[in-house]
N, C-alpha and C positions, 0 to 999 in steps of 0.2 A: 485466351488463345486467338479467338476470332478477332478481338479488338486489335491484337498485335499485327495480325495479317492485314487487316484493314488499314492500320496506321502505316504499315510498310508500303502498301499501294498508294496511299495518300502522299507519302514522302516522295515517291517516284513521280507521281503526277504533278506535284507542286514544283519539283525540280525542273521537269520539262516545261511547265508553264512559265517558270522564271526564265528559262533559257530563251523562250520565245518573246517574252515581254520586256525583260530587263536588258538594255543595251550593254551595260557594264559587265554583267555576268556572261552574256553571250560573247562579248569580246574576249573575256578571259578564257572561255572555252575554246574559241577559235584560235587564239594565240597558242594555247596549250596543245591543240591538235597540230598546228603548224610546226611547233618545236618538236613534237613527237615524230612527225613525218621527216623533218630534217635530220634528227638524230638517227632514225631508223635507216634512212637512205645513206647517210654517211657510213655507219657501221656495216651496212650491207655491201655497198659498192667500194668504199675506200679501204675497209679493213678486212674484206674477204669473208665475212660471216654469211651464214644463210639468212634469208629474210626473217624467219621466225626467231633465230638467235639474235639478230639485230634489233628486232622489235622488243624482244624480252629484255635485252640489255638496256635499251632506251627507257622502257617503262620502269625497270628496276632502279636505274640511276635517278630518274625523275622522282620516284617515290622514296628515295634514300633507303632502299631495301635490296641492295644488290647482293645476291648470293655468290657472285663470281669472284674468283681470286684474282690476284694481281697479274697472273700469267694470262688471263683471258682478256684483259683490258687492251687499250690501243697500243700498237707496236711501234709506230713511227712518231717522230717529233710533231708532225702536223696533227696526227691522231691524238696525241696527248694534249696539245694546245686546244684542239676542238673539244675534247672531252672536258677540259677545265671550264671552258666557256659554256658548254652545254650544261654542265652541272649547275653552275651559278644561275643561268637563265631558267632552266627547266624546274629546278627545285623551288625557286621563288614563285614562278607562275603557278606551279602545282599547289604550293601551300596556300596561295591566295584563293585559288579555285576551291580547294577543300574547305577553307574557312568560310567562304561565301555559301558553299553547299551546306555546311553546318548551321549557318544562320537560318537558311531556309528550313532545315529540318527542325530547329528549335521553335521557329515561328509556327510551323505546321503542328508540332506537338502541343504547343500552348493553345492553339485554336481547337485542336481535337479534345483536349482536356476540358476546356471551357464549355464546349458543346455537350460533352458527356455530363458535366456537372449541371448544366442547364436542364438536360433531360431528366436527371435524377431529381432535381428540385421540382420539376413539373409533376413527376410521378408521385413524389411525396406530398405535394399540395393536393393532388387528386385524391389520394388516400384519406387525407384529413377531411375533405369535403364529403366523402362517401360515407 
């Protein structure tokens, strides 16, 4: 249990470290935030939703997990066109960001396991010498 909690914190720390150090990953995150802001502003200002509804709709669309029915979507032609463009751009950028985050987590997990195996080997070698 403790190892799982430590690993979770290590995942979070390594993701933040990569955001700081890796320009590609940082750019993906920046573009993702910009697209999220653009979608939220559009649904908020042009479609007349509350800010929280617009943010929720933007994130749900980006993550391809929208619980909203067809009656909640854009009501104007401009809104539908924006929504189509927003879906293609946001889903693609979101998936790239998630894939890169997954790579970071796999690398962290492999590092963590190799360190744990190394510690076990040292303990085992110590027992043999005692």
